[in-house]
C-alpha positions in Angstrom: 62.6 -56.0 -14.5 59.1 -57.0 -15.5 58.1 -57.3 -11.8 59.5 -53.8 -11.2 57.5 -52.3 -14.0 54.3 -53.9 -12.7 55.1 -52.6 -9.3 55.6 -49.1 -10.6 52.2 -49.2 -12.5 50.4 -50.4 -9.4 52.0 -47.6 -7.4 51.0 -45.0 -10.0 47.4 -46.2 -10.1 47.2 -46.2 -6.3 48.7 -42.7 -6.3 46.2 -41.4 -8.9 43.3 -42.8 -6.9 44.6 -41.2 -3.8 45.0 -37.8 -5.5 41.5 -38.1 -7.0 40.1 -39.0 -3.7 41.8 -36.1 -2.0 40.5 -33.7 -4.7 37.0 -35.0 -4.2 37.3 -34.7 -0.5 38.4 -31.1 -0.8 35.5 -30.3 -3.0 33.1 -31.9 -0.6 34.6 -30.1 2.4 34.6 -26.6 0.7 31.9 -24.8 2.7 29.1 -22.7 1.1 26.8 -20.0 2.6 24.1 -21.5 4.8 20.7 -19.9 5.4 20.4 -17.4 8.3 21.2 -13.9 9.5 24.8 -12.8 9.5 26.6 -9.9 11.2 29.5 -8.6 9.1 32.3 -6.3 10.1 34.6 -4.2 8.0 37.8 -3.2 9.8 37.9 0.6 9.7 41.0 1.0 11.9 42.6 -0.6 14.9 39.7 0.4 17.2 36.6 0.8 15.0 34.6 -1.7 13.0 31.7 -1.0 10.6 29.0 -3.6 11.1 26.1 -4.5 8.8 23.6 -7.4 8.5 22.8 -9.7 5.6 20.4 -12.6 5.2 21.5 -15.7 3.4 18.5 -16.9 1.3 20.4 -19.6 -0.4 24.0 -20.4 -1.2 23.7 -18.2 -4.3 21.6 -15.3 -3.0 21.8 -12.9 0.0 20.0 -9.7 1.0 22.0 -6.9 2.7 19.9 -4.8 5.1 20.3 -1.1 6.0 17.3 0.2 7.9 14.5 0.2 5.3 16.8 -0.8 2.4 17.1 -4.3 1.2 19.8 -5.0 -1.4 19.3 -8.3 -3.3 22.7 -9.9 -4.3 22.6 -12.8 -6.7 26.1 -12.7 -8.2 27.7 -15.2 -5.9 30.4 -17.7 -6.9 32.8 -20.2 -5.2 36.4 -20.5 -6.3 39.6 -21.8 -4.6 37.9 -22.4 -1.3 36.5 -18.9 -1.2 33.1 -17.2 -1.8 32.9 -14.2 -4.1 30.0 -11.9 -3.4 29.7 -9.3 -6.2 27.5 -6.3 -5.4 24.8 -5.4 -7.9 25.8 -2.5 -10.3 28.9 -1.4 -8.3 32.4 -2.7 -8.8 33.0 -3.7 -5.1 32.9 -7.3 -4.0 33.4 -9.4 -0.9 35.8 -12.3 -1.0 36.2 -14.7 2.0 37.0 -18.2 3.1 34.2 -20.0 5.0 35.1 -22.1 7.9 32.5 -23.4 10.4 30.0 -20.8 8.9 32.5 -17.9 9.6 33.6 -15.8 6.7 37.0 -14.1 6.8 38.3 -12.1 3.9 38.2 -8.6 2.4 35.9 -6.0 0.7 37.7 -5.1 -2.5 37.3 -2.1 -4.9 40.0 -3.0 -7.4 39.6 0.1 -9.6 40.4 2.4 -6.6 43.1 0.0 -5.1 41.0 -0.3 -1.8 40.9 -3.4 0.4 39.1 -3.5 3.7 39.4 -6.6 6.0 36.1 -8.3 6.4 34.6 -11.0 8.8 31.1 -12.3 9.2 29.3 -14.9 11.3 25.7 -15.8 12.2 24.3 -13.1 14.5 21.2 -10.8 14.3 22.7 -7.9 16.3 24.2 -5.0 14.3 25.5 -2.9 17.2 25.8 -4.0 20.8 24.0 -1.9 23.5 25.3 -1.7 27.0 23.4 1.2 28.5 20.0 2.9 28.3 20.1 5.9 25.9 20.6 9.3 27.5 19.3 11.2 24.6 16.6 11.2 21.9 17.8 12.6 18.6 14.6 12.3 16.6 14.3 15.5 14.5 16.4 17.7 12.2 20.0 18.6 12.8 22.1 21.5 11.4 25.4 19.8 10.7 29.0 20.8 9.7 31.6 18.3 8.5 35.4 19.2 8.7 34.7 22.6 10.1 37.5 25.2 9.9 39.2 23.3 7.0 39.3 23.6 3.2 37.1 20.4 3.1 34.3 22.0 5.1 30.7 21.3 4.0 27.3 21.5 5.5 24.5 18.9 5.9 21.2 18.3 7.4 20.7 15.3 9.7 17.3 13.7 9.6 16.8 11.0 12.3 14.1 8.9 14.0 14.8 7.1 17.3 12.9 4.2 18.7 14.3 3.3 22.1 18.0 2.7 21.5 17.5 2.2 17.7 18.2 5.1 15.3 17.6 5.3 11.6 18.0 8.3 9.2 20.5 10.0 7.0 22.6 13.1 6.4 21.5 15.3 3.4 24.3 17.4 1.9 24.1 19.9 -1.0 25.2 17.1 -3.3 23.1 14.2 -2.2 22.4 12.0 0.9 24.3 9.4 2.8 21.6 6.8 2.1 20.1 4.5 4.7 21.9 4.8 8.1 21.1 2.4 10.9 22.4 2.2 14.4 22.0 2.7 18.1 22.5 5.0 21.1 24.0 3.3 24.1 24.3 5.8 27.0 25.5 9.0 25.3 27.3 7.1 22.5 25.8 6.9 19.0 26.9 4.6 16.2 25.4 4.5 12.7 26.5 2.5 9.6 25.6 1.6 6.1 27.1 -0.7 3.4 25.9 -1.0 -0.1 28.9 -2.1 -2.2 29.9 1.5 -2.9 29.4 3.2 0.4 30.9 1.8 3.5 30.1 4.5 6.1 30.4 4.6 9.9 29.4 7.5 12.2 30.4 7.5 15.8 29.5 10.3 18.2 28.8 11.6 21.6 25.2 12.9 21.8 22.9 15.0 24.0 19.3 16.1 23.3 20.7 19.2 21.5 24.2 18.4 20.2 26.1 15.7 18.3 29.9 15.6 18.1 31.6 12.8 16.3 33.6 11.2 13.5 32.6 10.0 10.1 34.6 7.1 8.5 34.4 6.1 4.8 35.9 2.6 4.7 39.4 2.6 6.0 40.7 5.4 3.7 38.9 8.6 5.0 37.7 10.1 8.2 36.6 13.5 9.3 35.0 15.2 12.3 31.4 16.5 12.3 29.3 18.5 14.7 25.5 19.1 14.8 23.0 21.1 16.7 19.2 20.5 16.8 17.4 22.9 14.5 13.9 21.8 13.4 13.6 24.7 10.8 17.0 24.2 9.2 17.2 23.9 5.4 20.0 23.5 3.0 20.5 26.0 0.1 18.1 25.4 -2.8 19.5 22.7 -5.0 18.2 24.5 -8.1 20.5 27.5 -7.5 23.9 25.8 -6.9 24.8 25.1 -10.6 24.1 27.5 -13.4 25.2 28.6 -16.9 28.2 30.9 -17.2 27.5 34.3 -18.6 27.0 34.3 -22.4 25.4 30.8 -22.5 21.8 29.8 -22.7 22.2 26.2 -23.9 24.2 23.1 -23.4 26.5 21.4 -26.0 28.4 18.1 -26.0 29.5 15.2 -28.1 30.3 11.9 -26.5 30.3 8.2 -27.7 27.6 5.7 -26.9 28.2 2.0 -26.3 28.7 1.4 -30.0 31.3 4.1 -30.3 28.9 6.4 -32.2 29.2 10.1 -31.3 26.0 11.5 -29.8 25.3 15.3 -29.6 22.6 17.2 -28.1 22.0 18.8 -31.6 21.1 15.4 -33.1 17.7 14.9 -34.7 16.7 12.6 -31.9 16.5 15.5 -29.5 15.1 18.1 -31.8 11.9 19.8 -30.6 11.8 17.6 -27.5 12.3 18.2 -23.8 15.7 16.7 -22.8 17.0 15.9 -19.4 20.8 15.7 -19.3 21.9 13.5 -16.4 25.5 14.0 -15.2 26.4 10.8 -13.4 28.7 7.9 -12.8 28.1 4.2 -12.5 30.1 4.1 -9.2 27.8 6.6 -7.5 25.0 5.4 -5.2 23.0 8.6 -5.4 23.2 8.3 -9.2 21.9 4.8 -8.9 18.9 5.9 -6.9 18.3 8.7 -9.5 18.7 6.4 -12.5 16.2 3.9 -11.1 13.7 6.7 -10.8 14.5 8.2 -14.2 14.4 4.8 -16.0 10.9 4.2 -14.8 9.7 7.8 -15.5 11.2 7.6 -19.0 9.4 4.4 -19.8 6.1 6.0 -18.9 6.6 9.3 -20.6 9.0 8.9 -23.6 6.0 8.9 -26.0 5.1 12.5 -24.9 8.2 14.1 -26.5 10.6 13.5 -23.6 14.3 12.4 -24.0 16.9 11.6 -21.3 20.6 11.3 -22.0 23.2 10.4 -19.3 26.8 11.5 -19.4 28.9 9.0 -17.4 32.1 10.2 -15.7 34.0 7.0 -14.8 37.1 6.3 -12.8 37.7 3.1 -14.9 41.1 3.5 -16.6 40.0 2.2 -20.0 37.0 2.8 -22.2 36.3 -0.9 -22.4 36.1 -1.2 -18.6 34.0 2.0 -18.4 31.5 0.7 -21.0 31.4 -2.6 -19.2 30.3 -0.8 -16.1 27.7 1.2 -18.0 26.3 -1.9 -19.6 26.1 -3.6 -16.2 24.1 -0.6 -14.9 21.7 -0.3 -17.8 21.0 -4.0 -17.9 20.6 -4.3 -14.2 18.0 -1.6 -13.8 16.6 -1.4 -17.3 17.7 2.0 -18.6 16.3 2.6 -22.1 17.8 6.0 -22.6 21.4 6.4 -23.9 24.3 6.5 -21.4 27.3 8.2 -23.0 30.9 7.9 -21.9 32.1 11.4 -21.0 35.3 10.7 -19.1 37.6 7.9 -18.0 40.4 7.6 -15.5 39.0 10.1 -13.0 35.8 11.4 -11.4 37.3 14.8 -10.8 34.6 17.4 -10.9 37.0 20.0 -12.2 37.8 17.8 -15.1 34.1 17.2 -15.7 33.5 20.9 -15.8 36.2 21.2 -18.5 34.0 18.9 -20.6 31.0 21.2 -20.0 32.5 24.7 -19.9 29.2 26.4 -20.1 28.5 25.3 -16.5 29.9 27.4 -13.6 31.0 24.1 -12.1 30.1 20.4 -11.7 29.4 20.4 -7.9 27.8 17.0 -7.7 27.2 13.6 -9.2 24.4 13.5 -10.1 23.3 16.8 -11.6 20.4 17.2 -14.0 20.1 19.8 -16.7 16.6 20.5 -17.9 16.5 21.6 -21.6 13.3 22.8 -23.3 12.0 22.1 -26.8 13.9 25.1 -28.2 17.2 23.8 -26.8 17.4 26.3 -24.0 18.5 25.4 -20.4 15.6 26.1 -18.1 16.8 24.6 -14.8 19.8 22.8 -13.3 19.2 20.5 -10.3 22.3 19.6 -8.2 22.4 16.3 -6.3 19.6 13.9 -5.6 17.5 13.4 -2.5 16.9 9.6 -2.6 14.4 7.4 -0.9 16.4 7.5 2.4 15.4 11.2 2.8 11.7 10.3 3.2 9.6 13.4 2.7 12.3 15.2 0.8 12.3 12.4 -1.8 8.5 12.8 -2.2 8.9 16.6 -2.5 11.5 16.1 -5.2 9.3 13.8 -7.3 6.4 16.2 -7.1 8.6 19.2 -8.2 10.4 17.2 -10.9 7.2 15.8 -12.5 5.4 19.1 -12.3 8.3 21.0 -14.0 8.7 18.3 -16.8 5.0 18.4 -17.5 5.2 22.1 -17.8 8.0 21.9 -20.3 6.2 19.2 -22.3 3.1 21.4 -22.6 5.0 24.4 -24.0 
């Protein structure tokens, strides 16, 4: 019996050592990101993929590239043989196994129940080109999405072409489609962008005067679009799209801040000051662009009698999750002005308008309401022309700063 017990102890010790060795081996063999340029693909459907490039700076930092945009990502962790790449500010993240420097997994937006298959490997090419371009689309394009349907909307395409390479964006009445990058091969154009919120792919047949194609947003939405060259085309004035309903000359609201304290426009903090009310959401890339600009402008001008207050309309299902997203945004880009929680569980614009019944509608996230020192609404700006729009962004800043200065001097 004694010999048997000793034998069992020896067996157990050997077994433990073997298990520990196996665990150590697995930990050693778990791959991490290695430096270099990667080409990633999101699977849009059975025939189309959405490519983008990212540069691995270290195992804990990457940069995602879309034309002139560089998105620094430093929330990277490794767990259960997978890498988790969490995008800055936005909820979306990439999760993938790494084998022989190839990543296979998914792009996940849990709050919207969206999962898109994902693969990446080292490669500098975004789109492959097999033929010399048959068109040059540099210029402005009068564009219609989902024509002859209830979802119809207009846009302005703004593009620059260098050989087979194309960069630019589509401006709509509610904002822009950010930094698009792609190619023209023969008469076929492909453009894409990925930023953790947007996952956009545009495919089209082009001539020097027409563009006919399909727009994909992830794997959950697609619609047709057509465009014709029109160098003088302009969208409706963004200051005329949203306005006060008859009988109103001011704005009123009460929503909680991060501490649960109700904040109203009638509070002493805003009395006798120029106030910008930003209607936005933490999930919205155009809102992020605007918030970066507003945060910097506020820091430089808050001592002049200016206040900004943001109203966040969130799809997060609970207040805790919504406030967590708000804190992530404010911490990440350094917002000093209050961001109030106006709505949870939906980003419906009709529901948002119910919270602000003095407005004819909430057409866009973001929308900014300019309130003068007497509490009167002086202007409402729908949408935001971000950095991807080039000259339009410069024009916006000039108009915005000039109007705020005017209100501050009154």
